[in-house]
C-alpha positions in Angstrom: -5.2 14.0 -3.7 -8.3 16.1 -4.4 -7.0 17.1 -7.8 -6.8 13.4 -8.8 -10.5 13.0 -8.0 -11.4 16.2 -9.7 -9.6 15.0 -12.8 -11.7 11.8 -12.8 -14.8 14.0 -12.7 -13.7 16.2 -15.5 -12.4 13.3 -17.7 -14.5 10.2 -17.0 -17.9 11.1 -15.7 -21.0 12.1 -17.6 -19.3 12.6 -21.0 -19.8 9.2 -22.6 -16.1 8.5 -22.3 -15.2 5.4 -20.1 -11.7 4.2 -20.9 -10.0 1.3 -19.1 -9.0 1.6 -15.5 -5.4 1.8 -16.5 -6.1 4.8 -18.7 -8.4 6.4 -16.1 -5.9 6.2 -13.3 -3.0 7.3 -15.5 -4.9 10.3 -16.8 -6.1 11.4 -13.3 -2.7 11.0 -11.7 -0.9 12.8 -14.6 -3.3 15.7 -14.2 -2.7 15.8 -10.5 1.1 15.9 -11.2 0.8 18.7 -13.7 -1.4 20.8 -11.4 0.9 20.1 -8.4 3.9 21.2 -10.4 2.1 24.4 -11.5 1.3 25.4 -7.9 4.8 24.6 -6.6 4.4 21.1 -5.2 6.7 18.3 -6.2 4.7 15.2 -6.7 6.4 13.8 -9.8 7.9 10.7 -8.2 4.8 9.8 -6.3 2.7 10.2 -9.5 5.1 8.0 -11.4 4.9 5.3 -8.8 1.1 5.5 -8.8 0.8 5.3 -12.6 3.1 2.3 -12.6 1.0 0.7 -9.9 -1.9 0.7 -12.4 0.3 -0.5 -15.2 0.4 2.9 -17.0 3.3 3.5 -19.3 4.7 5.9 -21.8 2.3 4.8 -24.5 -0.7 5.3 -22.2 0.5 8.7 -21.3 1.3 9.6 -24.9 -2.2 8.6 -26.1 -3.8 10.6 -23.3 -1.8 13.8 -23.5 -4.6 15.8 -25.0 -7.1 14.8 -22.3 -4.5 15.4 -19.5 -3.6 18.9 -20.9 -7.2 19.9 -21.2 -8.1 18.8 -17.6 -5.0 20.3 -16.1 -5.5 23.6 -17.9 -9.1 23.8 -16.6 -8.1 23.2 -13.0 -5.1 25.5 -13.1 -7.3 28.3 -14.7 -9.9 27.8 -12.0 -7.2 28.3 -9.3 -6.0 31.6 -10.7 -6.8 34.7 -8.6 -10.0 36.4 -9.8 -11.4 33.3 -11.4 
């Protein structure tokens, strides 16, 4: 999904932050799930499967919530009419 890749750009490129692959994939897919939900798509199960594929878990998500929220908010705000 394009939002997943955009999340990687926002979270993991050119900001000096380079977490493990598990964290990178968990964060990007969680952002994609939040944005999907916000625009009326239901991708929760697919996102959960993807996160588990990369060994992401509740702890990984919990530690990344701030980054996930910031990136999802930025994308959702950019999608709003008039932005």
